[in-house]
Structure formats: C-alpha cells, structure tokens
N, C-alpha and C positions, 0 to 999 in steps of 0.2 A: 191191429194194435199200433203199428207204426203210423198209420194215417191219423188215428186218434191223437197221438202225441204231437204230430205236426199241427193239428188244429188247436190244441191247447197252448202251445208255446206262443203263438202270436197274441192270443187273448191275454196271457199273463204280461206280455210286453206292453200291451195297450193299457193295462191296469197300472203298471208302474210308471208309464210315461205320461199319463193323463194328469197327474198331480204329485207334488212332492209329499209323499206320505210321512216323511220324517217330521214334518211340521204340522201334521194334522192331529189336533187334540181338543178335547172338551173337558174342563175341570181337570181331574187327575187321570182321565182316560186317554191313552195313546191309541189312536185309531189305526187298525191294520186289518189284514184279511181274516183274522179270527174274531173281529168285532161283530156283535149281533145287533139286530134292529133294536132290541130292548136296551142295549148298552147306549146307543145313540139317543134313544128317546129319554132315558133316565139321566143323561149327563150333559146333553147339548141344548142350547137355546134354539128350539125348532121354529122355523119360519113357515114351512109348508110341508105337507105330506100328501102324496097322491099316487095313483096308479097311472103309469104312462108307458106306452110301448111294451106292455107285458111285464113291466117291472114295477116294484114299489119304490118310489123315490122320496127321499127326505132331504129337505133343504134346511141348513142350519148355519150358525156362525162358528167359524173355526176360532177358538180362543187364542191360538198361537199367533195368527195373522190378522184377526178381526175381519176376515173376508167371508162372504157367503160361499158355502160348498154344497153341492148336491151329490148324495150318495145313493146308489141303487142296490136293491135287495131283490131276490127272486120272488118274494111274497111279503105279505104284511104279518107273517107269523113272527112273534117276538124272538124266536130262536133262529130266525133266518140269518145266514152269514152274509157279510158285505160282498157285493159283486165288484163294484167300482165306485170311484169318486171323481168328480170334475169340478 
C-alpha cells in the first residue's frame, strides 16, 4: 500500500504543475480533475481529438487565456475523467 501511495503522489504533482488549472475554462465550465470528456466536448471549441500514447487527447481553446490546451483522458468514453492537461 505504501508503494502505491508513493507512485500516486508524483503523478498528482505533475498534473498540478503542468498547467495553471485555475485559469482553465470553457464557457461556464471550470475544468478540473472531476471534468469528463463529454464536459469538454460539449463546452469547448475543439481543435483536434485523437488517441495518442494510449490516451485519448483533446485539443481545444481555453476561453480564459485564448490559448490552445491539450487534455488527456484514459479513453474516448464520454464519462472518462480528465487525466492531465498541458
């Protein structure tokens, strides 16, 4: 159990450090770890969607900064939860 926790802590730190999540939004949607693929697809201006490196990646425009962002999900299931954004 302790080994599992040690593996999960660095992953969470990489998630938080890869992008300022407080400024990540589309329309009225504030994007966070509870965001699903369907939330992104229904609220964001999508540039590209593809499977890459075993993850489903969605590239879209962040309404708060007007910059392109790529978020990864474990699959293309609409209920899949956000893995990370960069």
